[in-house]
Phi, psi and omega in degrees: 000317181296320180296316179298318179297320179295319179297315180298315180297322180295317179297317180297316181296318179297318180298315179298316180296318180299309183290334174293318178295320177299315181296317180295317179298314180298316180295321179295319178295319181298314180295325179296315179294314182299321180291329181295331183300326181282342184269350182259131184237170185299334182284356176243011178292142175250320180218137170237115182243132178225141179218130182214130174299135183298331183294341182283343182071209184262006185287327183239143183277349178077200180279139176224140179229123176247122179248129183254166186303325183274008178094359178287135181234130172247135185233135176239126173251130183290170186298330183284355180261152181301320181268032183305138181137190182245136184225168177204159177194172174246138175267147178282170185298322181297316179294320179297324178295317179297316180294316179299323179295319179292327178294310186280333183261336185242298184296325181297329181265358184295130181239103184299316182296318180292323179296316179291322179297320180293321178298313183291321183290326183275333184209051186300312182300317180293320180295315181295324182288330186249006184299323178293317177300321179300315182294328182279314187284332181212080182266027181283125176261125177244148174224138181230129175240125182240152176237081187300326182286351176274345175270311174203156183293125176231175179274000183296128179061029180075013179085004179295126183294340180266000179287132182235160175236134181247137179232136178226140179207143177243134179073039184298316182298319180295312181297320180294325181288317185268348179228058183294343181283351181279096184293329180295314179294325182299328179296326178288320179297318180301317181293314180299316181299316181295312183298312182291327178294317179298317181292317183291330182262354185278175179263074180291135176254129181288137183259343182227000000 
């Protein structure tokens, strides 16, 4: 009986110690992530991504994702979303390499005017007939601002690390679905898919 009692007490003590360590580790990680948010500034931004449904008007800023040079990501979900609030996480080196490659090889070469011209020239009648449907079915406005020279030195903007490129598009999902032959537009879709996939599958830590 005494032996059984000792075994039970030992198991309980070990269990308490284990979960205490887990709690301390989790709390430490949370404070580490939360503290990092104050240490990151605009001069180390690599990507600023924003997405907002057109139906909301100008009252809400929508979803925003800020990616920094060291892999730190801050995410804001607006009040109308289930996950409303502010979050953060770190991306691993492999993911940062993939994102950086899309920035320097795809987004840097993205030509909004040429992409729209190609859509209209290849399927103008269809586009004109469905443009209203496009605005209704997928009225999401996205904007992306990138700083390519902060990932690696390029000739963009004379190599200035603060030189940025801004891209804006409305109804990207609709256009990508109905105009899959548009390779220029596809480069934008690839970047959006990768970024949102990383965020949705990552270990986001809530900041508030």
